[in-house]
Steps between C-alpha positions, in 0.01 A plus 500: 500500500332787680250572790180681413293706741158665457442734790147633541456538139185686377364557146192698426343577156290801581270387793569138438744340730674221327770417762432568872832523693665171362782380716700215351858363526633262246819326599811489266464208250146428592230416257190695618163466333240782546163353440145633512184572290498761230513853631674409823809712436755229427613627151508859635758385755728380220447810296590722781819297567589519136448872479200486268275645767542749775406409850272725708671428820758281662832370354652206304863398541742244366778403749411820700527728200181710455374482146312821513619741232696237309422437144397153393844436357670593815307259727674170406181339419364291196139455442326229290144591400185297411539626140832392369583866358738356235607703202334315204763618245801384713635147538497322823867575542437873449199502735706350771800732430294818491548605861890451471496689164348815641757502793788504238637142586755373263423244227685227676326568835159488330570177330634336811198593712243427236648158438520428874122607544401280205691211635330530853154532329573224248417733190848495322327364197262780480740807492460571130120489503250771504222514780228409244670165462487418869246327723366673809728314728803589284398871496492498875845343521639782270326758736670332798838482308484875452463546880779252575774684294449816703620304807258688736483494867146415489266326245132600480255288330154641433255202419744379238315171428146632453505480122612135487294172490482278801784266378730793419427650835601191678829484304584868539432474876767232524729712287474809705564299816797343349627842385465630857701210641762554238543869536431525869343840436224681695174469309158658551228322308141628462211272410133454565542124470541334836626184340797696363545651851492157682733331260764769448545720804737490797246741666152609381362853573127492476338836425143632488379857442856645533571336829726214577289224662772238592867415405636154544622177337250325275403218736477744790235707314314183393502337846466809732327786297483831698145568379209386286636676191827325516325176572277530193770635271779251573392141404293365210212431529467752760413442868143429600357751754197446728364767719455370849482563873647305788465395858729283712382169665773329703792451259314560166374788302130484397465667161178615362521534123308733276158657555324173577762418767611161399721384779840321514743441784882526467792476756566833667869523428498888446557774749252754376166586661217341327310826491772631246428226240295587200634284210632152466723406208614167350686433180327266244787245502491475877168321486424133498203374300285188593768320681557717808807440723462491869517829676367691200195727542214383266254716296239419244610622154235553221679437174383702208765419237828309453814588310713199409867621457677164452715461812262713705133554523326827605144511639283818522211530734383632824510429879272620790200543271645724237852625565709443191778250546769326283671159575809393322632148532750272341390241261149461345269373782193552273234751409248584772295771323174547662604295811585592853824362625695483823813712506762524774693806603842455675502718812862588474435641140223736600554878498313746707450868429350797702247768399758695308635194310826459698613165589447391867 
């Protein structure tokens, strides 16, 4: 196990700033997931740490040891890529053994470590096969096995499940989490899939345009996002946003929604000045449809289409005369396409953001 620190890390390709002073501490034994859209710099962070890219500024260290100037093999890191990068002419055994072979390990040591990795990954029966005889999930296990035998201080995963179908991704998510618990190793995992981030991470690092937006536990980011970007990126379907303005009347906030200024009233439980408020957000699964509990704020919802998902139903439409809106409820209440329904917003589930998109 090892503690990882990024200190004001910068990366530029010509005039393009990919990383802008990234500061991040990963605790020993932690499973940290770096998540964000394509081009946000998350994979570049791993490549810098692995020694595959040079940083333009700042430093990266493991247990206080600066990695600058060290070759990839000297860093105590193993990296698993999106592409499996297996040698097609070698068996599974030889693919896993390759990192040990090039270090001059003895035949007995190689067999012991490969057999142990295969046991952990439940691929003992595949050791004599060639990569072309394996499924995608099996190939990814082999790639992970090749990392395990190196006994690294830190595991790096760069979108390792992107090439797998939905069922296999779910299985491999569970396998990697199990592996982390078994090994107790420090792991940095990069993905653009927020579901992977929410289900696997001890902590999530959300990035956008080379800047860390928020770091926290999965539920913390879901329930208390720092800004509109985090609120929209974490959670599926994403949060609904409505531009609004506010005034205070006694103990309530009077919200005027959208350009046509449809009005609603909610309890004033926040400490911010109403003049700061520019956007209200509410998650689709925090909304009641038709049967509105007491205390909920009501709105008219114009339903355009319905998606029946089995245990849940998703409604797409608009509120306040044209603002796009999604409602996601349990069960199958029915299809209301072309109708106007009543929806209820739970006041304690509402989020408020200022002009710059920061949470109030």
